[in-house]
N, C-alpha and C positions, 0 to 999 in steps of 0.2 A: 545416575550422575547428580551432582549438585549443580543447578543451573541458575545463574543470575540474569534477570530479565529487566531491561530498561523499557518503560512504557508498558509494563505488564498488566496494568489495570484497564487498558483501553480495549476496543473491540477485537483487534487481531491479537494483542497481548493476552487477553483473557482466554481466547480460544486455544492458543498454543499452551498457555499455562495449564488449562484443564487437561489437554491431551498429554502433556509431559507428566503430570501427576498420575494420570491413569496408567501410564507406562512404568510407574515406580520411581520416577525422578523426584528429587527434592528441589522446589522452586523458591527463590527469594526475589522479591521485586525491588527495583530502585524507584524511589518516588521523592516528592518534595519533603515529605515528613517521615521520620522513622516510626516503626510500630511492629506489631506481630507479623512475622513473615516478610519484613521489608527493611531496607536501610535507605537513608537519604543520600542525595547526591553530594551534600556537604560532608557527610560521613565518609563517602567514597574518596573525596578529595583529601580529607584529613588522614584517614587510616589506611587507604589503599584498598586493593581488591580483597574481599573475603575469600576464604578457601572455597574453591569451586572447580569443576571440570569443564564447564562450558559457560559462555556468555552470549546473550542475544540482545540486540537493541532494536526496538520497534517504535521508539519515541518520535514525535513530530507534530508540530502545530498544524491545524487544518488551514491550508492555503485558501480555500474557497469559503472561509467564514464570512457570511453575508453581513455580519454586524461589525466587521472591521474594514476600515478604509485601507486601500492598497497604497500606503505611504512608506516613507523610509523607516519609521518606527516599526511598523508591522513586518516589513521585509527583514529587518534585523532580528525580530522574534522568530520568523520562519527559519532563518539561517541558523540562529543559535539553538533552536529546538532540535535541529538535525545535526549540524556540524559540531557544535560545542559538546553536546551530550556524547556523540560518537567519539570525539577527540578525548574526552575525559575517560571513557572506558578503555580506549586504546592505550592511553598513557598508563592507566592502572594495570592493564595486562602486561605491558612492556616492562614495568617496574616490579612486577610480582616475583617473589623468590620461586614460587611454584606456579607458573602460569597455567591457565586452562588449556585443555586439549583442543577446544573448538571456539571460534569467535565468529558469530554470524550477525550481519547487519542487513536490514531491509530498507531498500531505497525504492525508486519508482521507474517504470518503463516509459510512461508518457502521460499526457493529459487524460483526466478521467472525463469521458464524454457523457455528460449527465442528462438524463431525461428531465422533462419539465412538468410543471403543473400549472393549472389556471384556477385561481381561487374565486370566491364569490365577488360579484360586482366587477368582474373582468381583471382583478388583480392577478399578476403573473409572478412566477418565481422559479428558481432553480434550486436544486438540492445537491449539496456538496457530497463528495464521495468519502474516502478515508483520509485520515490525517497524513498519509504518506504521499499525498499528491505532489508530484514533481516529475519532470520528464527528461530522460536521458536521450532517447532517440528522436531524430527530427521528424515532425509531423509530415505525413504523406498519405494520400489515399491509395497508393499503389505499391510503394516499396515495402518489402518484407525484411524484418530485422531479426537476427539471431544474437546470441550473447557476444559474438565476435564482431558485430557490426559497429562502425564508428558512430560517434555522437558526442554529446556532452560539452559543446562549445559553440552554441548558436543563439542562445537567449539566456535570460536570468535563470530559468528553471533548469535548463541543461547544465549550466555552469554550477548551479547549486548541487546537483547530483554528483558532478565531477568532484567538487570540494568535499562533499559528504563521503564519497567513497575513498577519496584520498585521506581523509581524516581517520578512516578505519584501518589503514595499513600499519602493520607492525613489523619492525625489522626482524630478520631471522626467520627460522622455520620451527620454533618451539611450539607455536600455536597454529593450527590449521585455520585458514581464513576463508570465509564464504560471504559473498554479497548476493542477496536475492532481490531482483528488481521486480516489484510487485505491480500487478494490474489492479483493477477495481475488485475489492473483496466483497462477495455476495453472501450475506447471511442475515437471518431475521433479527439476530441479537443486536445488530448495530450497523454502522456504516450506511452506505447509499440505500440499500434495499429497505431498511427499517424506516427511512425517511420517506420513501416513495409509496408505502402501502396505502395510507389514507387517501392521498390524491388519486391514485389509480383505482382504488375501490369506488371513489366517487365519479369515475369516468372522466377525470380531468387531466390525465397524463398524455404524453406524446413525445416525439423526438425534438431535439434541439437543432436549430438552423436547418440545414439540408437533410440531416439525419444520415448522411452518407459517410460521415467520418468513422473510422475504425474504433472499436470498443474493446480494449484489452481487459479481460476479466478472469477471475478465479473464484471458485467456491470457497467459503470460509474453512470448511473441513480440509480442503486441499491446501489452502494457505498454511494452516496449522500443521498438516501432515508433511508438507515440503520443508517447513522450518525444523520440525523434529528430524526428518530425514537428513537435513544438512548438519544438524547438531550431532546426530548419532553415528553417521556413516563415515568411517575413517577415510575412504578414498575420495570424498567429495571436497572440492575446493574451487576457488575462483568464482566467476559470475554465473548465476542461474536466473533465467527469466521465470518469474512466478506468475504465469498466465496459462490458461487452459489451452490444450491443443486446438480447440475450435476457435480461439480468439482471432486468428488472422482472417477468418471468414465472417466475423461478426461486426456489424456496424451499429451505430446509435439507434437507427430506426428498427433494426432487427431486435435489439434488446427491448426497446419500448413495446414493440408488437408482441414479443414472447412473454413479457411480464403481463401485458393485458390478457393474453390467452390463458396464462397460468391462473390469473385471478378471475377470469370470465368477464372482463370489462373491456370497453373500447379504449384505444390508445392512439388517437389520430390528431389531436390538437397540437400543432407545432408551435414552438417558441422561436420568434424571429431572431436572427443573428444580431440585428441592431439593438435589440433589447438586452441581450447578454452583454454586448460591449458597453452599453450605457450603465448597466448595474456593476459590472466587474472592472471596467476599464480595458483597454486593448491588450495589455500584457497578460492579465489573468484570463481574459476571454479566450485566448488561444487554447488553454487547457480544456475548454468546454467545446469549442467549435471545430477543433482539429483533433486528429488522433494518429495512431501508429499501428500497423499490422506486425505483431510481435510473435515470434515462434519460440517455444520452450525447448529448443534443440538439445542443449547441454543438460537441461533438467531431465529430459527423457533418457539421454545417454547415461546419466548418473545412476539410473535404476529406479527413479521415482515413477510410480504408476498412479495416474489420476483416478480418483473415485468418481469424479463428475467431469468428464471431458466434453460433454455436450450441454449447451445452454438450456434447452427445455427441461431435461432431467435435473440440472442444477437448480433451476428456479422452483421446480416442484418440490424438491427436497428442502430447499431453503424456506419455503412457505408452509411446509407441513407442520 
């Protein structure tokens, strides 16, 4: 297939691009500037959709960017990087004379519950996960969510995902439509894990807050594999939860402990909740201090088989 990918140069986009090309597909990226193997968003708006059989959007500004204040300007950027890019692609698909067979959008299952680090002289910090950070399902330490569970209307981030997924909808049935709600993507090449390596190597890692909050995760190779599965498999449609089958049983402290074991380093220094709220503000802090137990029920029913369903093996491979 010819596949058009928005956000294809990022961590997740790069992984799925590599896999698609290894399977014989031709990939074109959407980016701010045109060039070899890519077109610009302005070109998409002017000229419409280029000839392709599938379209994927993984674009999105990092919500937990520690260098950005959580103000109205940044909120608008967060929304635009998700909703407006998705809307632009959906419009181009709807207006195409020969629309693609498949249209896949990646959104978020919930807050990325991020382990912490303590720097020299007592300086503390947190490390953001992926740029797809946003949560559809309501945070809960006990409730379990499947793709059919309600959500999307209880705070800024849940309403963002609702608007994001609504922007992806295309009238009619000429194009098969899939939404993948992703958890934390684990891979050495980028995202959360790449940022945690040095602090944990130095023995400065540990859980955030109580550490009891659920931690929805997926290995980078499974994230790419699931997206390829959604693009290639004719019977797949609707919402898929992009999380490992072991995610519902994984909490923040479990992840910090497992990463410490994989690296052979201690991981016991906690980051207090009040520090997170002070750095991020109460609205963004929810993404770090709370989480959701999410099951990939429809994902498994669609025929996808995870390469790394368990956290210890996923971390060993990601760190190898």
